[in-house]
N, C-alpha and C positions, 0 to 999 in steps of 0.2 A: 673901854668896852666891859661893858658890863657880863658878868659871869654865868646869868640867865642865856643871853646870845652865844656862849660858848655850850653850856649845857643842851640846848635846843636844839643847834647845830648838829653834835656826838649824838643824837636822840633820833633823827631825821638819817642821820647818817647810815646808823645800823638799820634800820629799818627798808632799805632800799634794796637788801638784797644781792648784793653785786662785790660779795667778797667770799673767800673762802681759796681751799686748796688747789692748786693746778689739774685740771683732769681730761684725759683723753675718751673720746667715745669708743665702740667696740669696732670702730674701722680706722682708727689710729688717728683720728682727726680731731681739735678740739672742741671743746664737750659745748652741743649747740644751746645749752643754758647756757654757757658764759659769754656766747656771742651775741644771745642775744640780749642777755644784761649789758653787754658794753652798749651794742647798739641802742637802748633804750637811753641808757642814763649819761653814757658819754664816757665811763669809766670801769677799771671793776680791778680790785685788790686781792692780787695770789699771796694767800698766807702761808708763811714759813717757804717760801721756794727756794729759797737760799739755803744751804746746809752751811753746817756750824764751821767745816775747815775756810770754805770759801767765804765767808762771814770773816771771820780770822785774817785772811791776809787781804781783805777789801779792805778792813780796820786798818792794821796794821802799812799798807801801803799807802792809805792816804796822810797817817799821822804821820808816816816819813815825808812826804812830798808836802805838809804843810808846814813842819818843820823847817822845812827847807825854801818854802816861799818867801816871794818878796814881805816884807813889813807893813811898806804902806802904798799909797802910790805914787812918791814921789822913788822910790827906789824900783818900784815894777818892771820899769823899763830897762834898767840894768841887770837886775837881776832876776828876772822871769825867764829869757832867755837861755838860762843857766841851771835851770831847778834839775837837783838831781845829775848835773855835770853835762846834761847835752843840750850842745848848742842848738836853737830851734827857734823859729818865727813864728810858730803855729799859737804855742802857749798865749791864754792872756788872762791877768788876773785882775780884779775889777773891786776895788774899793768903793765903801760909803760911810755916812757920818752913821753911828748908831741908832738906831731908831729910829731911822729916817725912811723916806721914801727918794730913794735914787733915780725911779723911772717916770715916775708919774706925772704926765702933762709936759715930757719931752719929745725930742724925735728919733730916740735911740728905738731901734727896731722896727724903724720904719712906722713912728709915731702911732705903734697901737696902743701905748698904756695913755687914754686919754685925760682921763680924771685920775689928780692928786689923792692918797691914803691919807687918812690923820699921821701925825707925826707924836712922837712920843721924847719926851723931855730923856736924855740920855741920864745916868746917876754922875754923880761929881768927879769919881774916879777912871770913868768912860777913857778909851782910847782916841785919838779924833776920828780914825778910820778903820774901820774891820773888813776885812775879808768875807765877800760873801756871794762872788762866782766866778769858775775856772771855766775856761774852753780850753780844748786839746786836750783836755786828761786823758785818751786814752793813750798817748807819749810817754806821760808821765808817772802812770800806775799801771803797772804789766797786768795786775789784776784784773785793773778795770776793763782793760782790752779784751781779758778773758770774758770776762763776764758780756761784755756787747756780743762773746758770741754762742751762750745759753743755747743748747738745742728746744728748750720750754719755750722759750721767748721769742725766739725766732719763727719758732711752728706759730703761736702768736700772730707774727708778722706777716706767715704767709696765707691761713686762715681768713686775713682781714684784705690783703692787696692782692695773693697768687703767689707762686714758690719762683716770680721775677721782680720782688720786689725789693724795692734801693733804700741807702741808706741816708739819712737825716743829716746830724748832727749830734753832738754830745756835749753834755755840759756838769759840772758835779754846783751844785749848789747849799750855801752855808746857810745855817741861823743861830750863831753865837747863842748862849744863853742871855737875857738879860739884855741881849746889847745885837743881834740880827736884826738888819733893815726890812722893810717889808716890797711887796713886787707888786704895783698896780694892779688893777683890774683890766684885763686883756683877754683876745683872743691870739692864738699866735699867728695864724696862716692870715698874710694880706697880698698874694697873687693873685687867685681863684675867684675870688667872691664873683666877678662878674663872667667868669668861663659858661659858657652855653651848657659844659657838662661840668656843673658843678653838682654834687651829693656832701652828705654831711660828712665824706669823709676823703673829700680830693684836697686836705691840707695835712696829711698824714695823722703819724701817734709816735705817742714817747713812752716808754719806757721809765719808771721810778724808782730805783733802790732804796730802799732806807737803810742806813748804818745803824741807828740809833731809835729809829723808830718817830712816831709825831704823833703830839698832841692837839687839842681843839686851838690850842693858843699857838706855836709854832706850824701847825700842816697847812699842808695847801689845802683853800678851800675853792668848792668848785660850787657850779651852776647844772644841776645833774638837767639834763637833756638840751642843754644850749648848742651843744654843738649843732642842732637841725635848724637853727633859727636864721642862718644867714652871718650876715656882717651884722652884729651891734652897734648899735650908739648908744655906745657906753658912759659919755658924758655925761649923755640927757637923762640916759638913767641912774647914773649915782644923784643927780642934781637934783632929776622926781622922788628919789626916795630922800635926797636931803642929809644922806649918812654915805660911808659905805661899808654899810653891815648889810649886804643884799640880804633881803629877808629869805632866799627859796636856798640859798648856798649851804655848802655843808661840807665840813673837814674831810679832807682826804685821809683818817685816822688808820697808821700800820704799826707796826712792831718789830724790831730790828732782823733784818733777814725778808718782810715783804718785798714785793713786787707789785706796784702799781700801774697797768696799762691807760694812757688817756689819748684820749681825742686832741689834736691841736687845736681844734675850731670850738672847744668847751670854753668857756669865761670861766676865768679862775685869777687867781692873785693870794697874796698872802700877807699878814698882821706883822706889825712888830712883832719880835717875839722878845715879851717880856715875862715868857716865863724863864723855870729854871733848868730847862732841858734843850742841846744842842739840837737841831736837826741838820744832818747831811744827806744827801739826796743825787746817787749819779744818774745822771740821766743821757740816754740815747735813743735816735728815733729811728723812722723809718717810711717809705713813701709807697705810695705806687708810681711803680715807674712812668707810665704815661702823666704824671703829674709833673716831672721832672725834665722828662727826657727834649732835650731843644727846647726848653722853657726858658724865659731871661727870669731870673727870680732875685734875691737880694743883693746880689755881689756883681760886680760887670761880668760882659760875657755872654754867651749861650750855655747852656749845659749839654754840650754836647756831647756824640756816645762815649768819645774817648774821657770824657772828663766824668761820667756815671758811673763808665767801667773803672776808672784809678779808684776812685772812691769807694766801689764794690770791692774791690778787693780788700779795702781793711777787714769787709765781714772774713771772708777767707782767712786771710792774717790771723782773724780772734780763733777761729775756729779751729785751726790747727794749733794752737798758742794753748789753748783750752784743753784740745785732745792729750798734748803735751803733759800738762798739767795734773787733769785726771782721766786716764787711760782707759779706766772701765767704764766709761760714760759712751754712749752711743751718741760720734758728731750728728750734728746737722748737716744736711747735705744741698748747699744753697746752688740752685739751678744754674744762675748767671755765668757763673765758672766754673761749670763741669768741664772734668777735661785738665784743666788750668793748674791741677793742686802744685806739681812740680814747682810751679813758680809763684807760689801762696802763701809755701814753708813758712815758719816761724823760726828766725834765726837773726845772726848778729847783721847779714847783706839783705835781707827784708827789712830789718828795724830801720834802714839807711831808704832801703830803696822805696818803698813803701808805707811805710809809718811814719817816717819824719815828714813834719809840716804839711800829713796829709788834711789837716783841716782847713786847709785853706783853697782845700775842693770840695768844702761841702757844699750840700746842697736843699738850699736856705728857701723857701717861700710861704 
């Protein structure tokens, strides 16, 4: 991959005008120009949103969890359930060969990664596998749970989907320096492309918090505005160009503590991390409630009211966990659980009754 491609992508990224500090308007709503930039490009980078104390918590918890994580796919099933000493069914630890494409051209995630990425030969001393993706992380990192209750991020979800927004899922994406695998070009959503009520926001959004920042080599790349295009024939697009280097794509550049909000219909992917810099992205998402309620999504069964409510309780739990850690911060008020605060206080009991295996109720569409 030529340096010119990276450099040109960086220039285009900085020219978009969709990054800056979080701002409310005079009425206490998310600033209208931020919403407009998000609607236009499909993503926005909130710079320095995470304070030093919280970022230190996140980095420390991540390092502790990573040190206890399974060393390979062969040990993941055995050790994965006991990471941090808590027996769970929810977390998943996913491994790939260094600098490979583990998803392109496979049936993973409903086959949405239709075209393979170019792979790079790993260095001679590379391990057989590297950890690149962890699911169910809110029960592995208390600081990640608290992050998912961040009042400014939840205010963004409300600005886009209304006060009754529903949760989606969460993940930790890892790009080890000189080893990290690629993620083939894809659009996240798969369920609603033929929905008569389709619009550019129907498949939800993701928040992506960067622990170490990102550069043009290890970053997530996106095609601005592609969230408005409907379902894209990705294989035909890549085959037509003759390369996985999409000419209109830009890297989602960030510094430690930046948070990007990204439309799940945006065409995006990442290249093998041949750089010397690690990227760790903590991701969680939100949906318009009508997009998930009584819908058959990726998992078996109907996303009925009981399931949506139980999964929504994790947001309330996160808000209270955050209140206990940051008592001087004004907590977000989450409408779907108003009046149920006593049932959703963060405690050893709710760790078991609400958080344990919570992601088996994820609302994936």
